[in-house]
N, C-alpha and C positions, 0 to 999 in steps of 0.2 A: 510573966515578968513584964513590967511596963517599959515603955520606950525610954523614959528618963533613967530608970534603973539599968537598962541595957547600955545606955550611953555612958553613965557614970562607972559602970563595971568595966568598960574598956580602958585600956591604958591611955590611949589617945583618942578621945571622942571625935575629933575632927581629922579627916584623912590628911595625910602629909601634903598632898597636892593642893589642898584648899587652905592651908594655914597662912601662907603669905597673902593671898587675895583676901582672906577673911580679916587679917590684921590691917591691911590697907583700907578695907572698907570701914573698919572701926575707927581708924585714925581720920579718914575723910569725914565721917559723920561727926566726930568730936570737933574737928576743925571748923566745919560748917556751923555747928551749934554754937561754938565760941564766937564766930563772926556775927551770927544772928543776935546773940545775947549782947555783944558789945554795941552793935548798931541800934538795937531797940532800947537799950538802957539809956543811951544818950538822948533819945526822943521821948523820955518819960514813959517808957514801956508801951508805946503805941506802935503796933506792928505795921501801920500804914506807911511808916518811913521806909520799909523794905521795898516799896514800889519805886522809890527814887524819882519822883515827879516834881518838877518846878512849877511855881505859880504861873509862870509865863507860857506854859504849854497849852495846847488847844483843849486837852481833856481836863484841865484843872477845874474849871467851873462845874463840870459833871461830877468830878471826885468830891468837891466841896459840898455839892448838893446831896450826894449820897451819904456823906459822912462829914458833919460839921467840924469834927475834930481831926480831919485828915491832916497829916504832917507833910509839909512840902520841904524840899531841899533847895539849896542854892542852885541857881540856873546852871552853873558849871559842874555841879555834882549830880546832875540828872542822868537818866537814860540807861543805855544798854552797854556802856563801856566804849562807845565810839567817841573818839576825841576829835573835836573840831577846834583847830588851833587858830589863834590870832584873829578871830572874828570872821573867818571865811565860813560861809554857810553851804549846805548841801544844795544841789547835787555837786559832788566833787568832780572836778575836771583837772587834767594836768596843768592847764594854763592858770587855773585858780590856785593850784598848789604852788606854782612858781611865784605868783604875785604874793602869795601868803608868806613864803619863805623870804622873799626880798624885802617885804615890809617889816618883818620881825627883826631884821639886822640893824 
């Protein structure tokens, strides 16, 4: 008997303790795939937009040299999810944070 036949022959092929984690994994993969498809479709189906690099960054010339069709994002849409507010640049310090908050009011 093959493994597939053995699994289909069982009433519940996935053990009960694995069902919720398995469905969570399926939902996570589907959500990530939807996000990737939505992002790539806006950029003309060019997957380089997933890098989220702005033309003003230091590696931009290297990326353009490696791929002339490299898609850049707006400067404020770049990076790794770290938000730099109101023009304050890194390195972050508490005093810079206070001046940033006071200038935005």
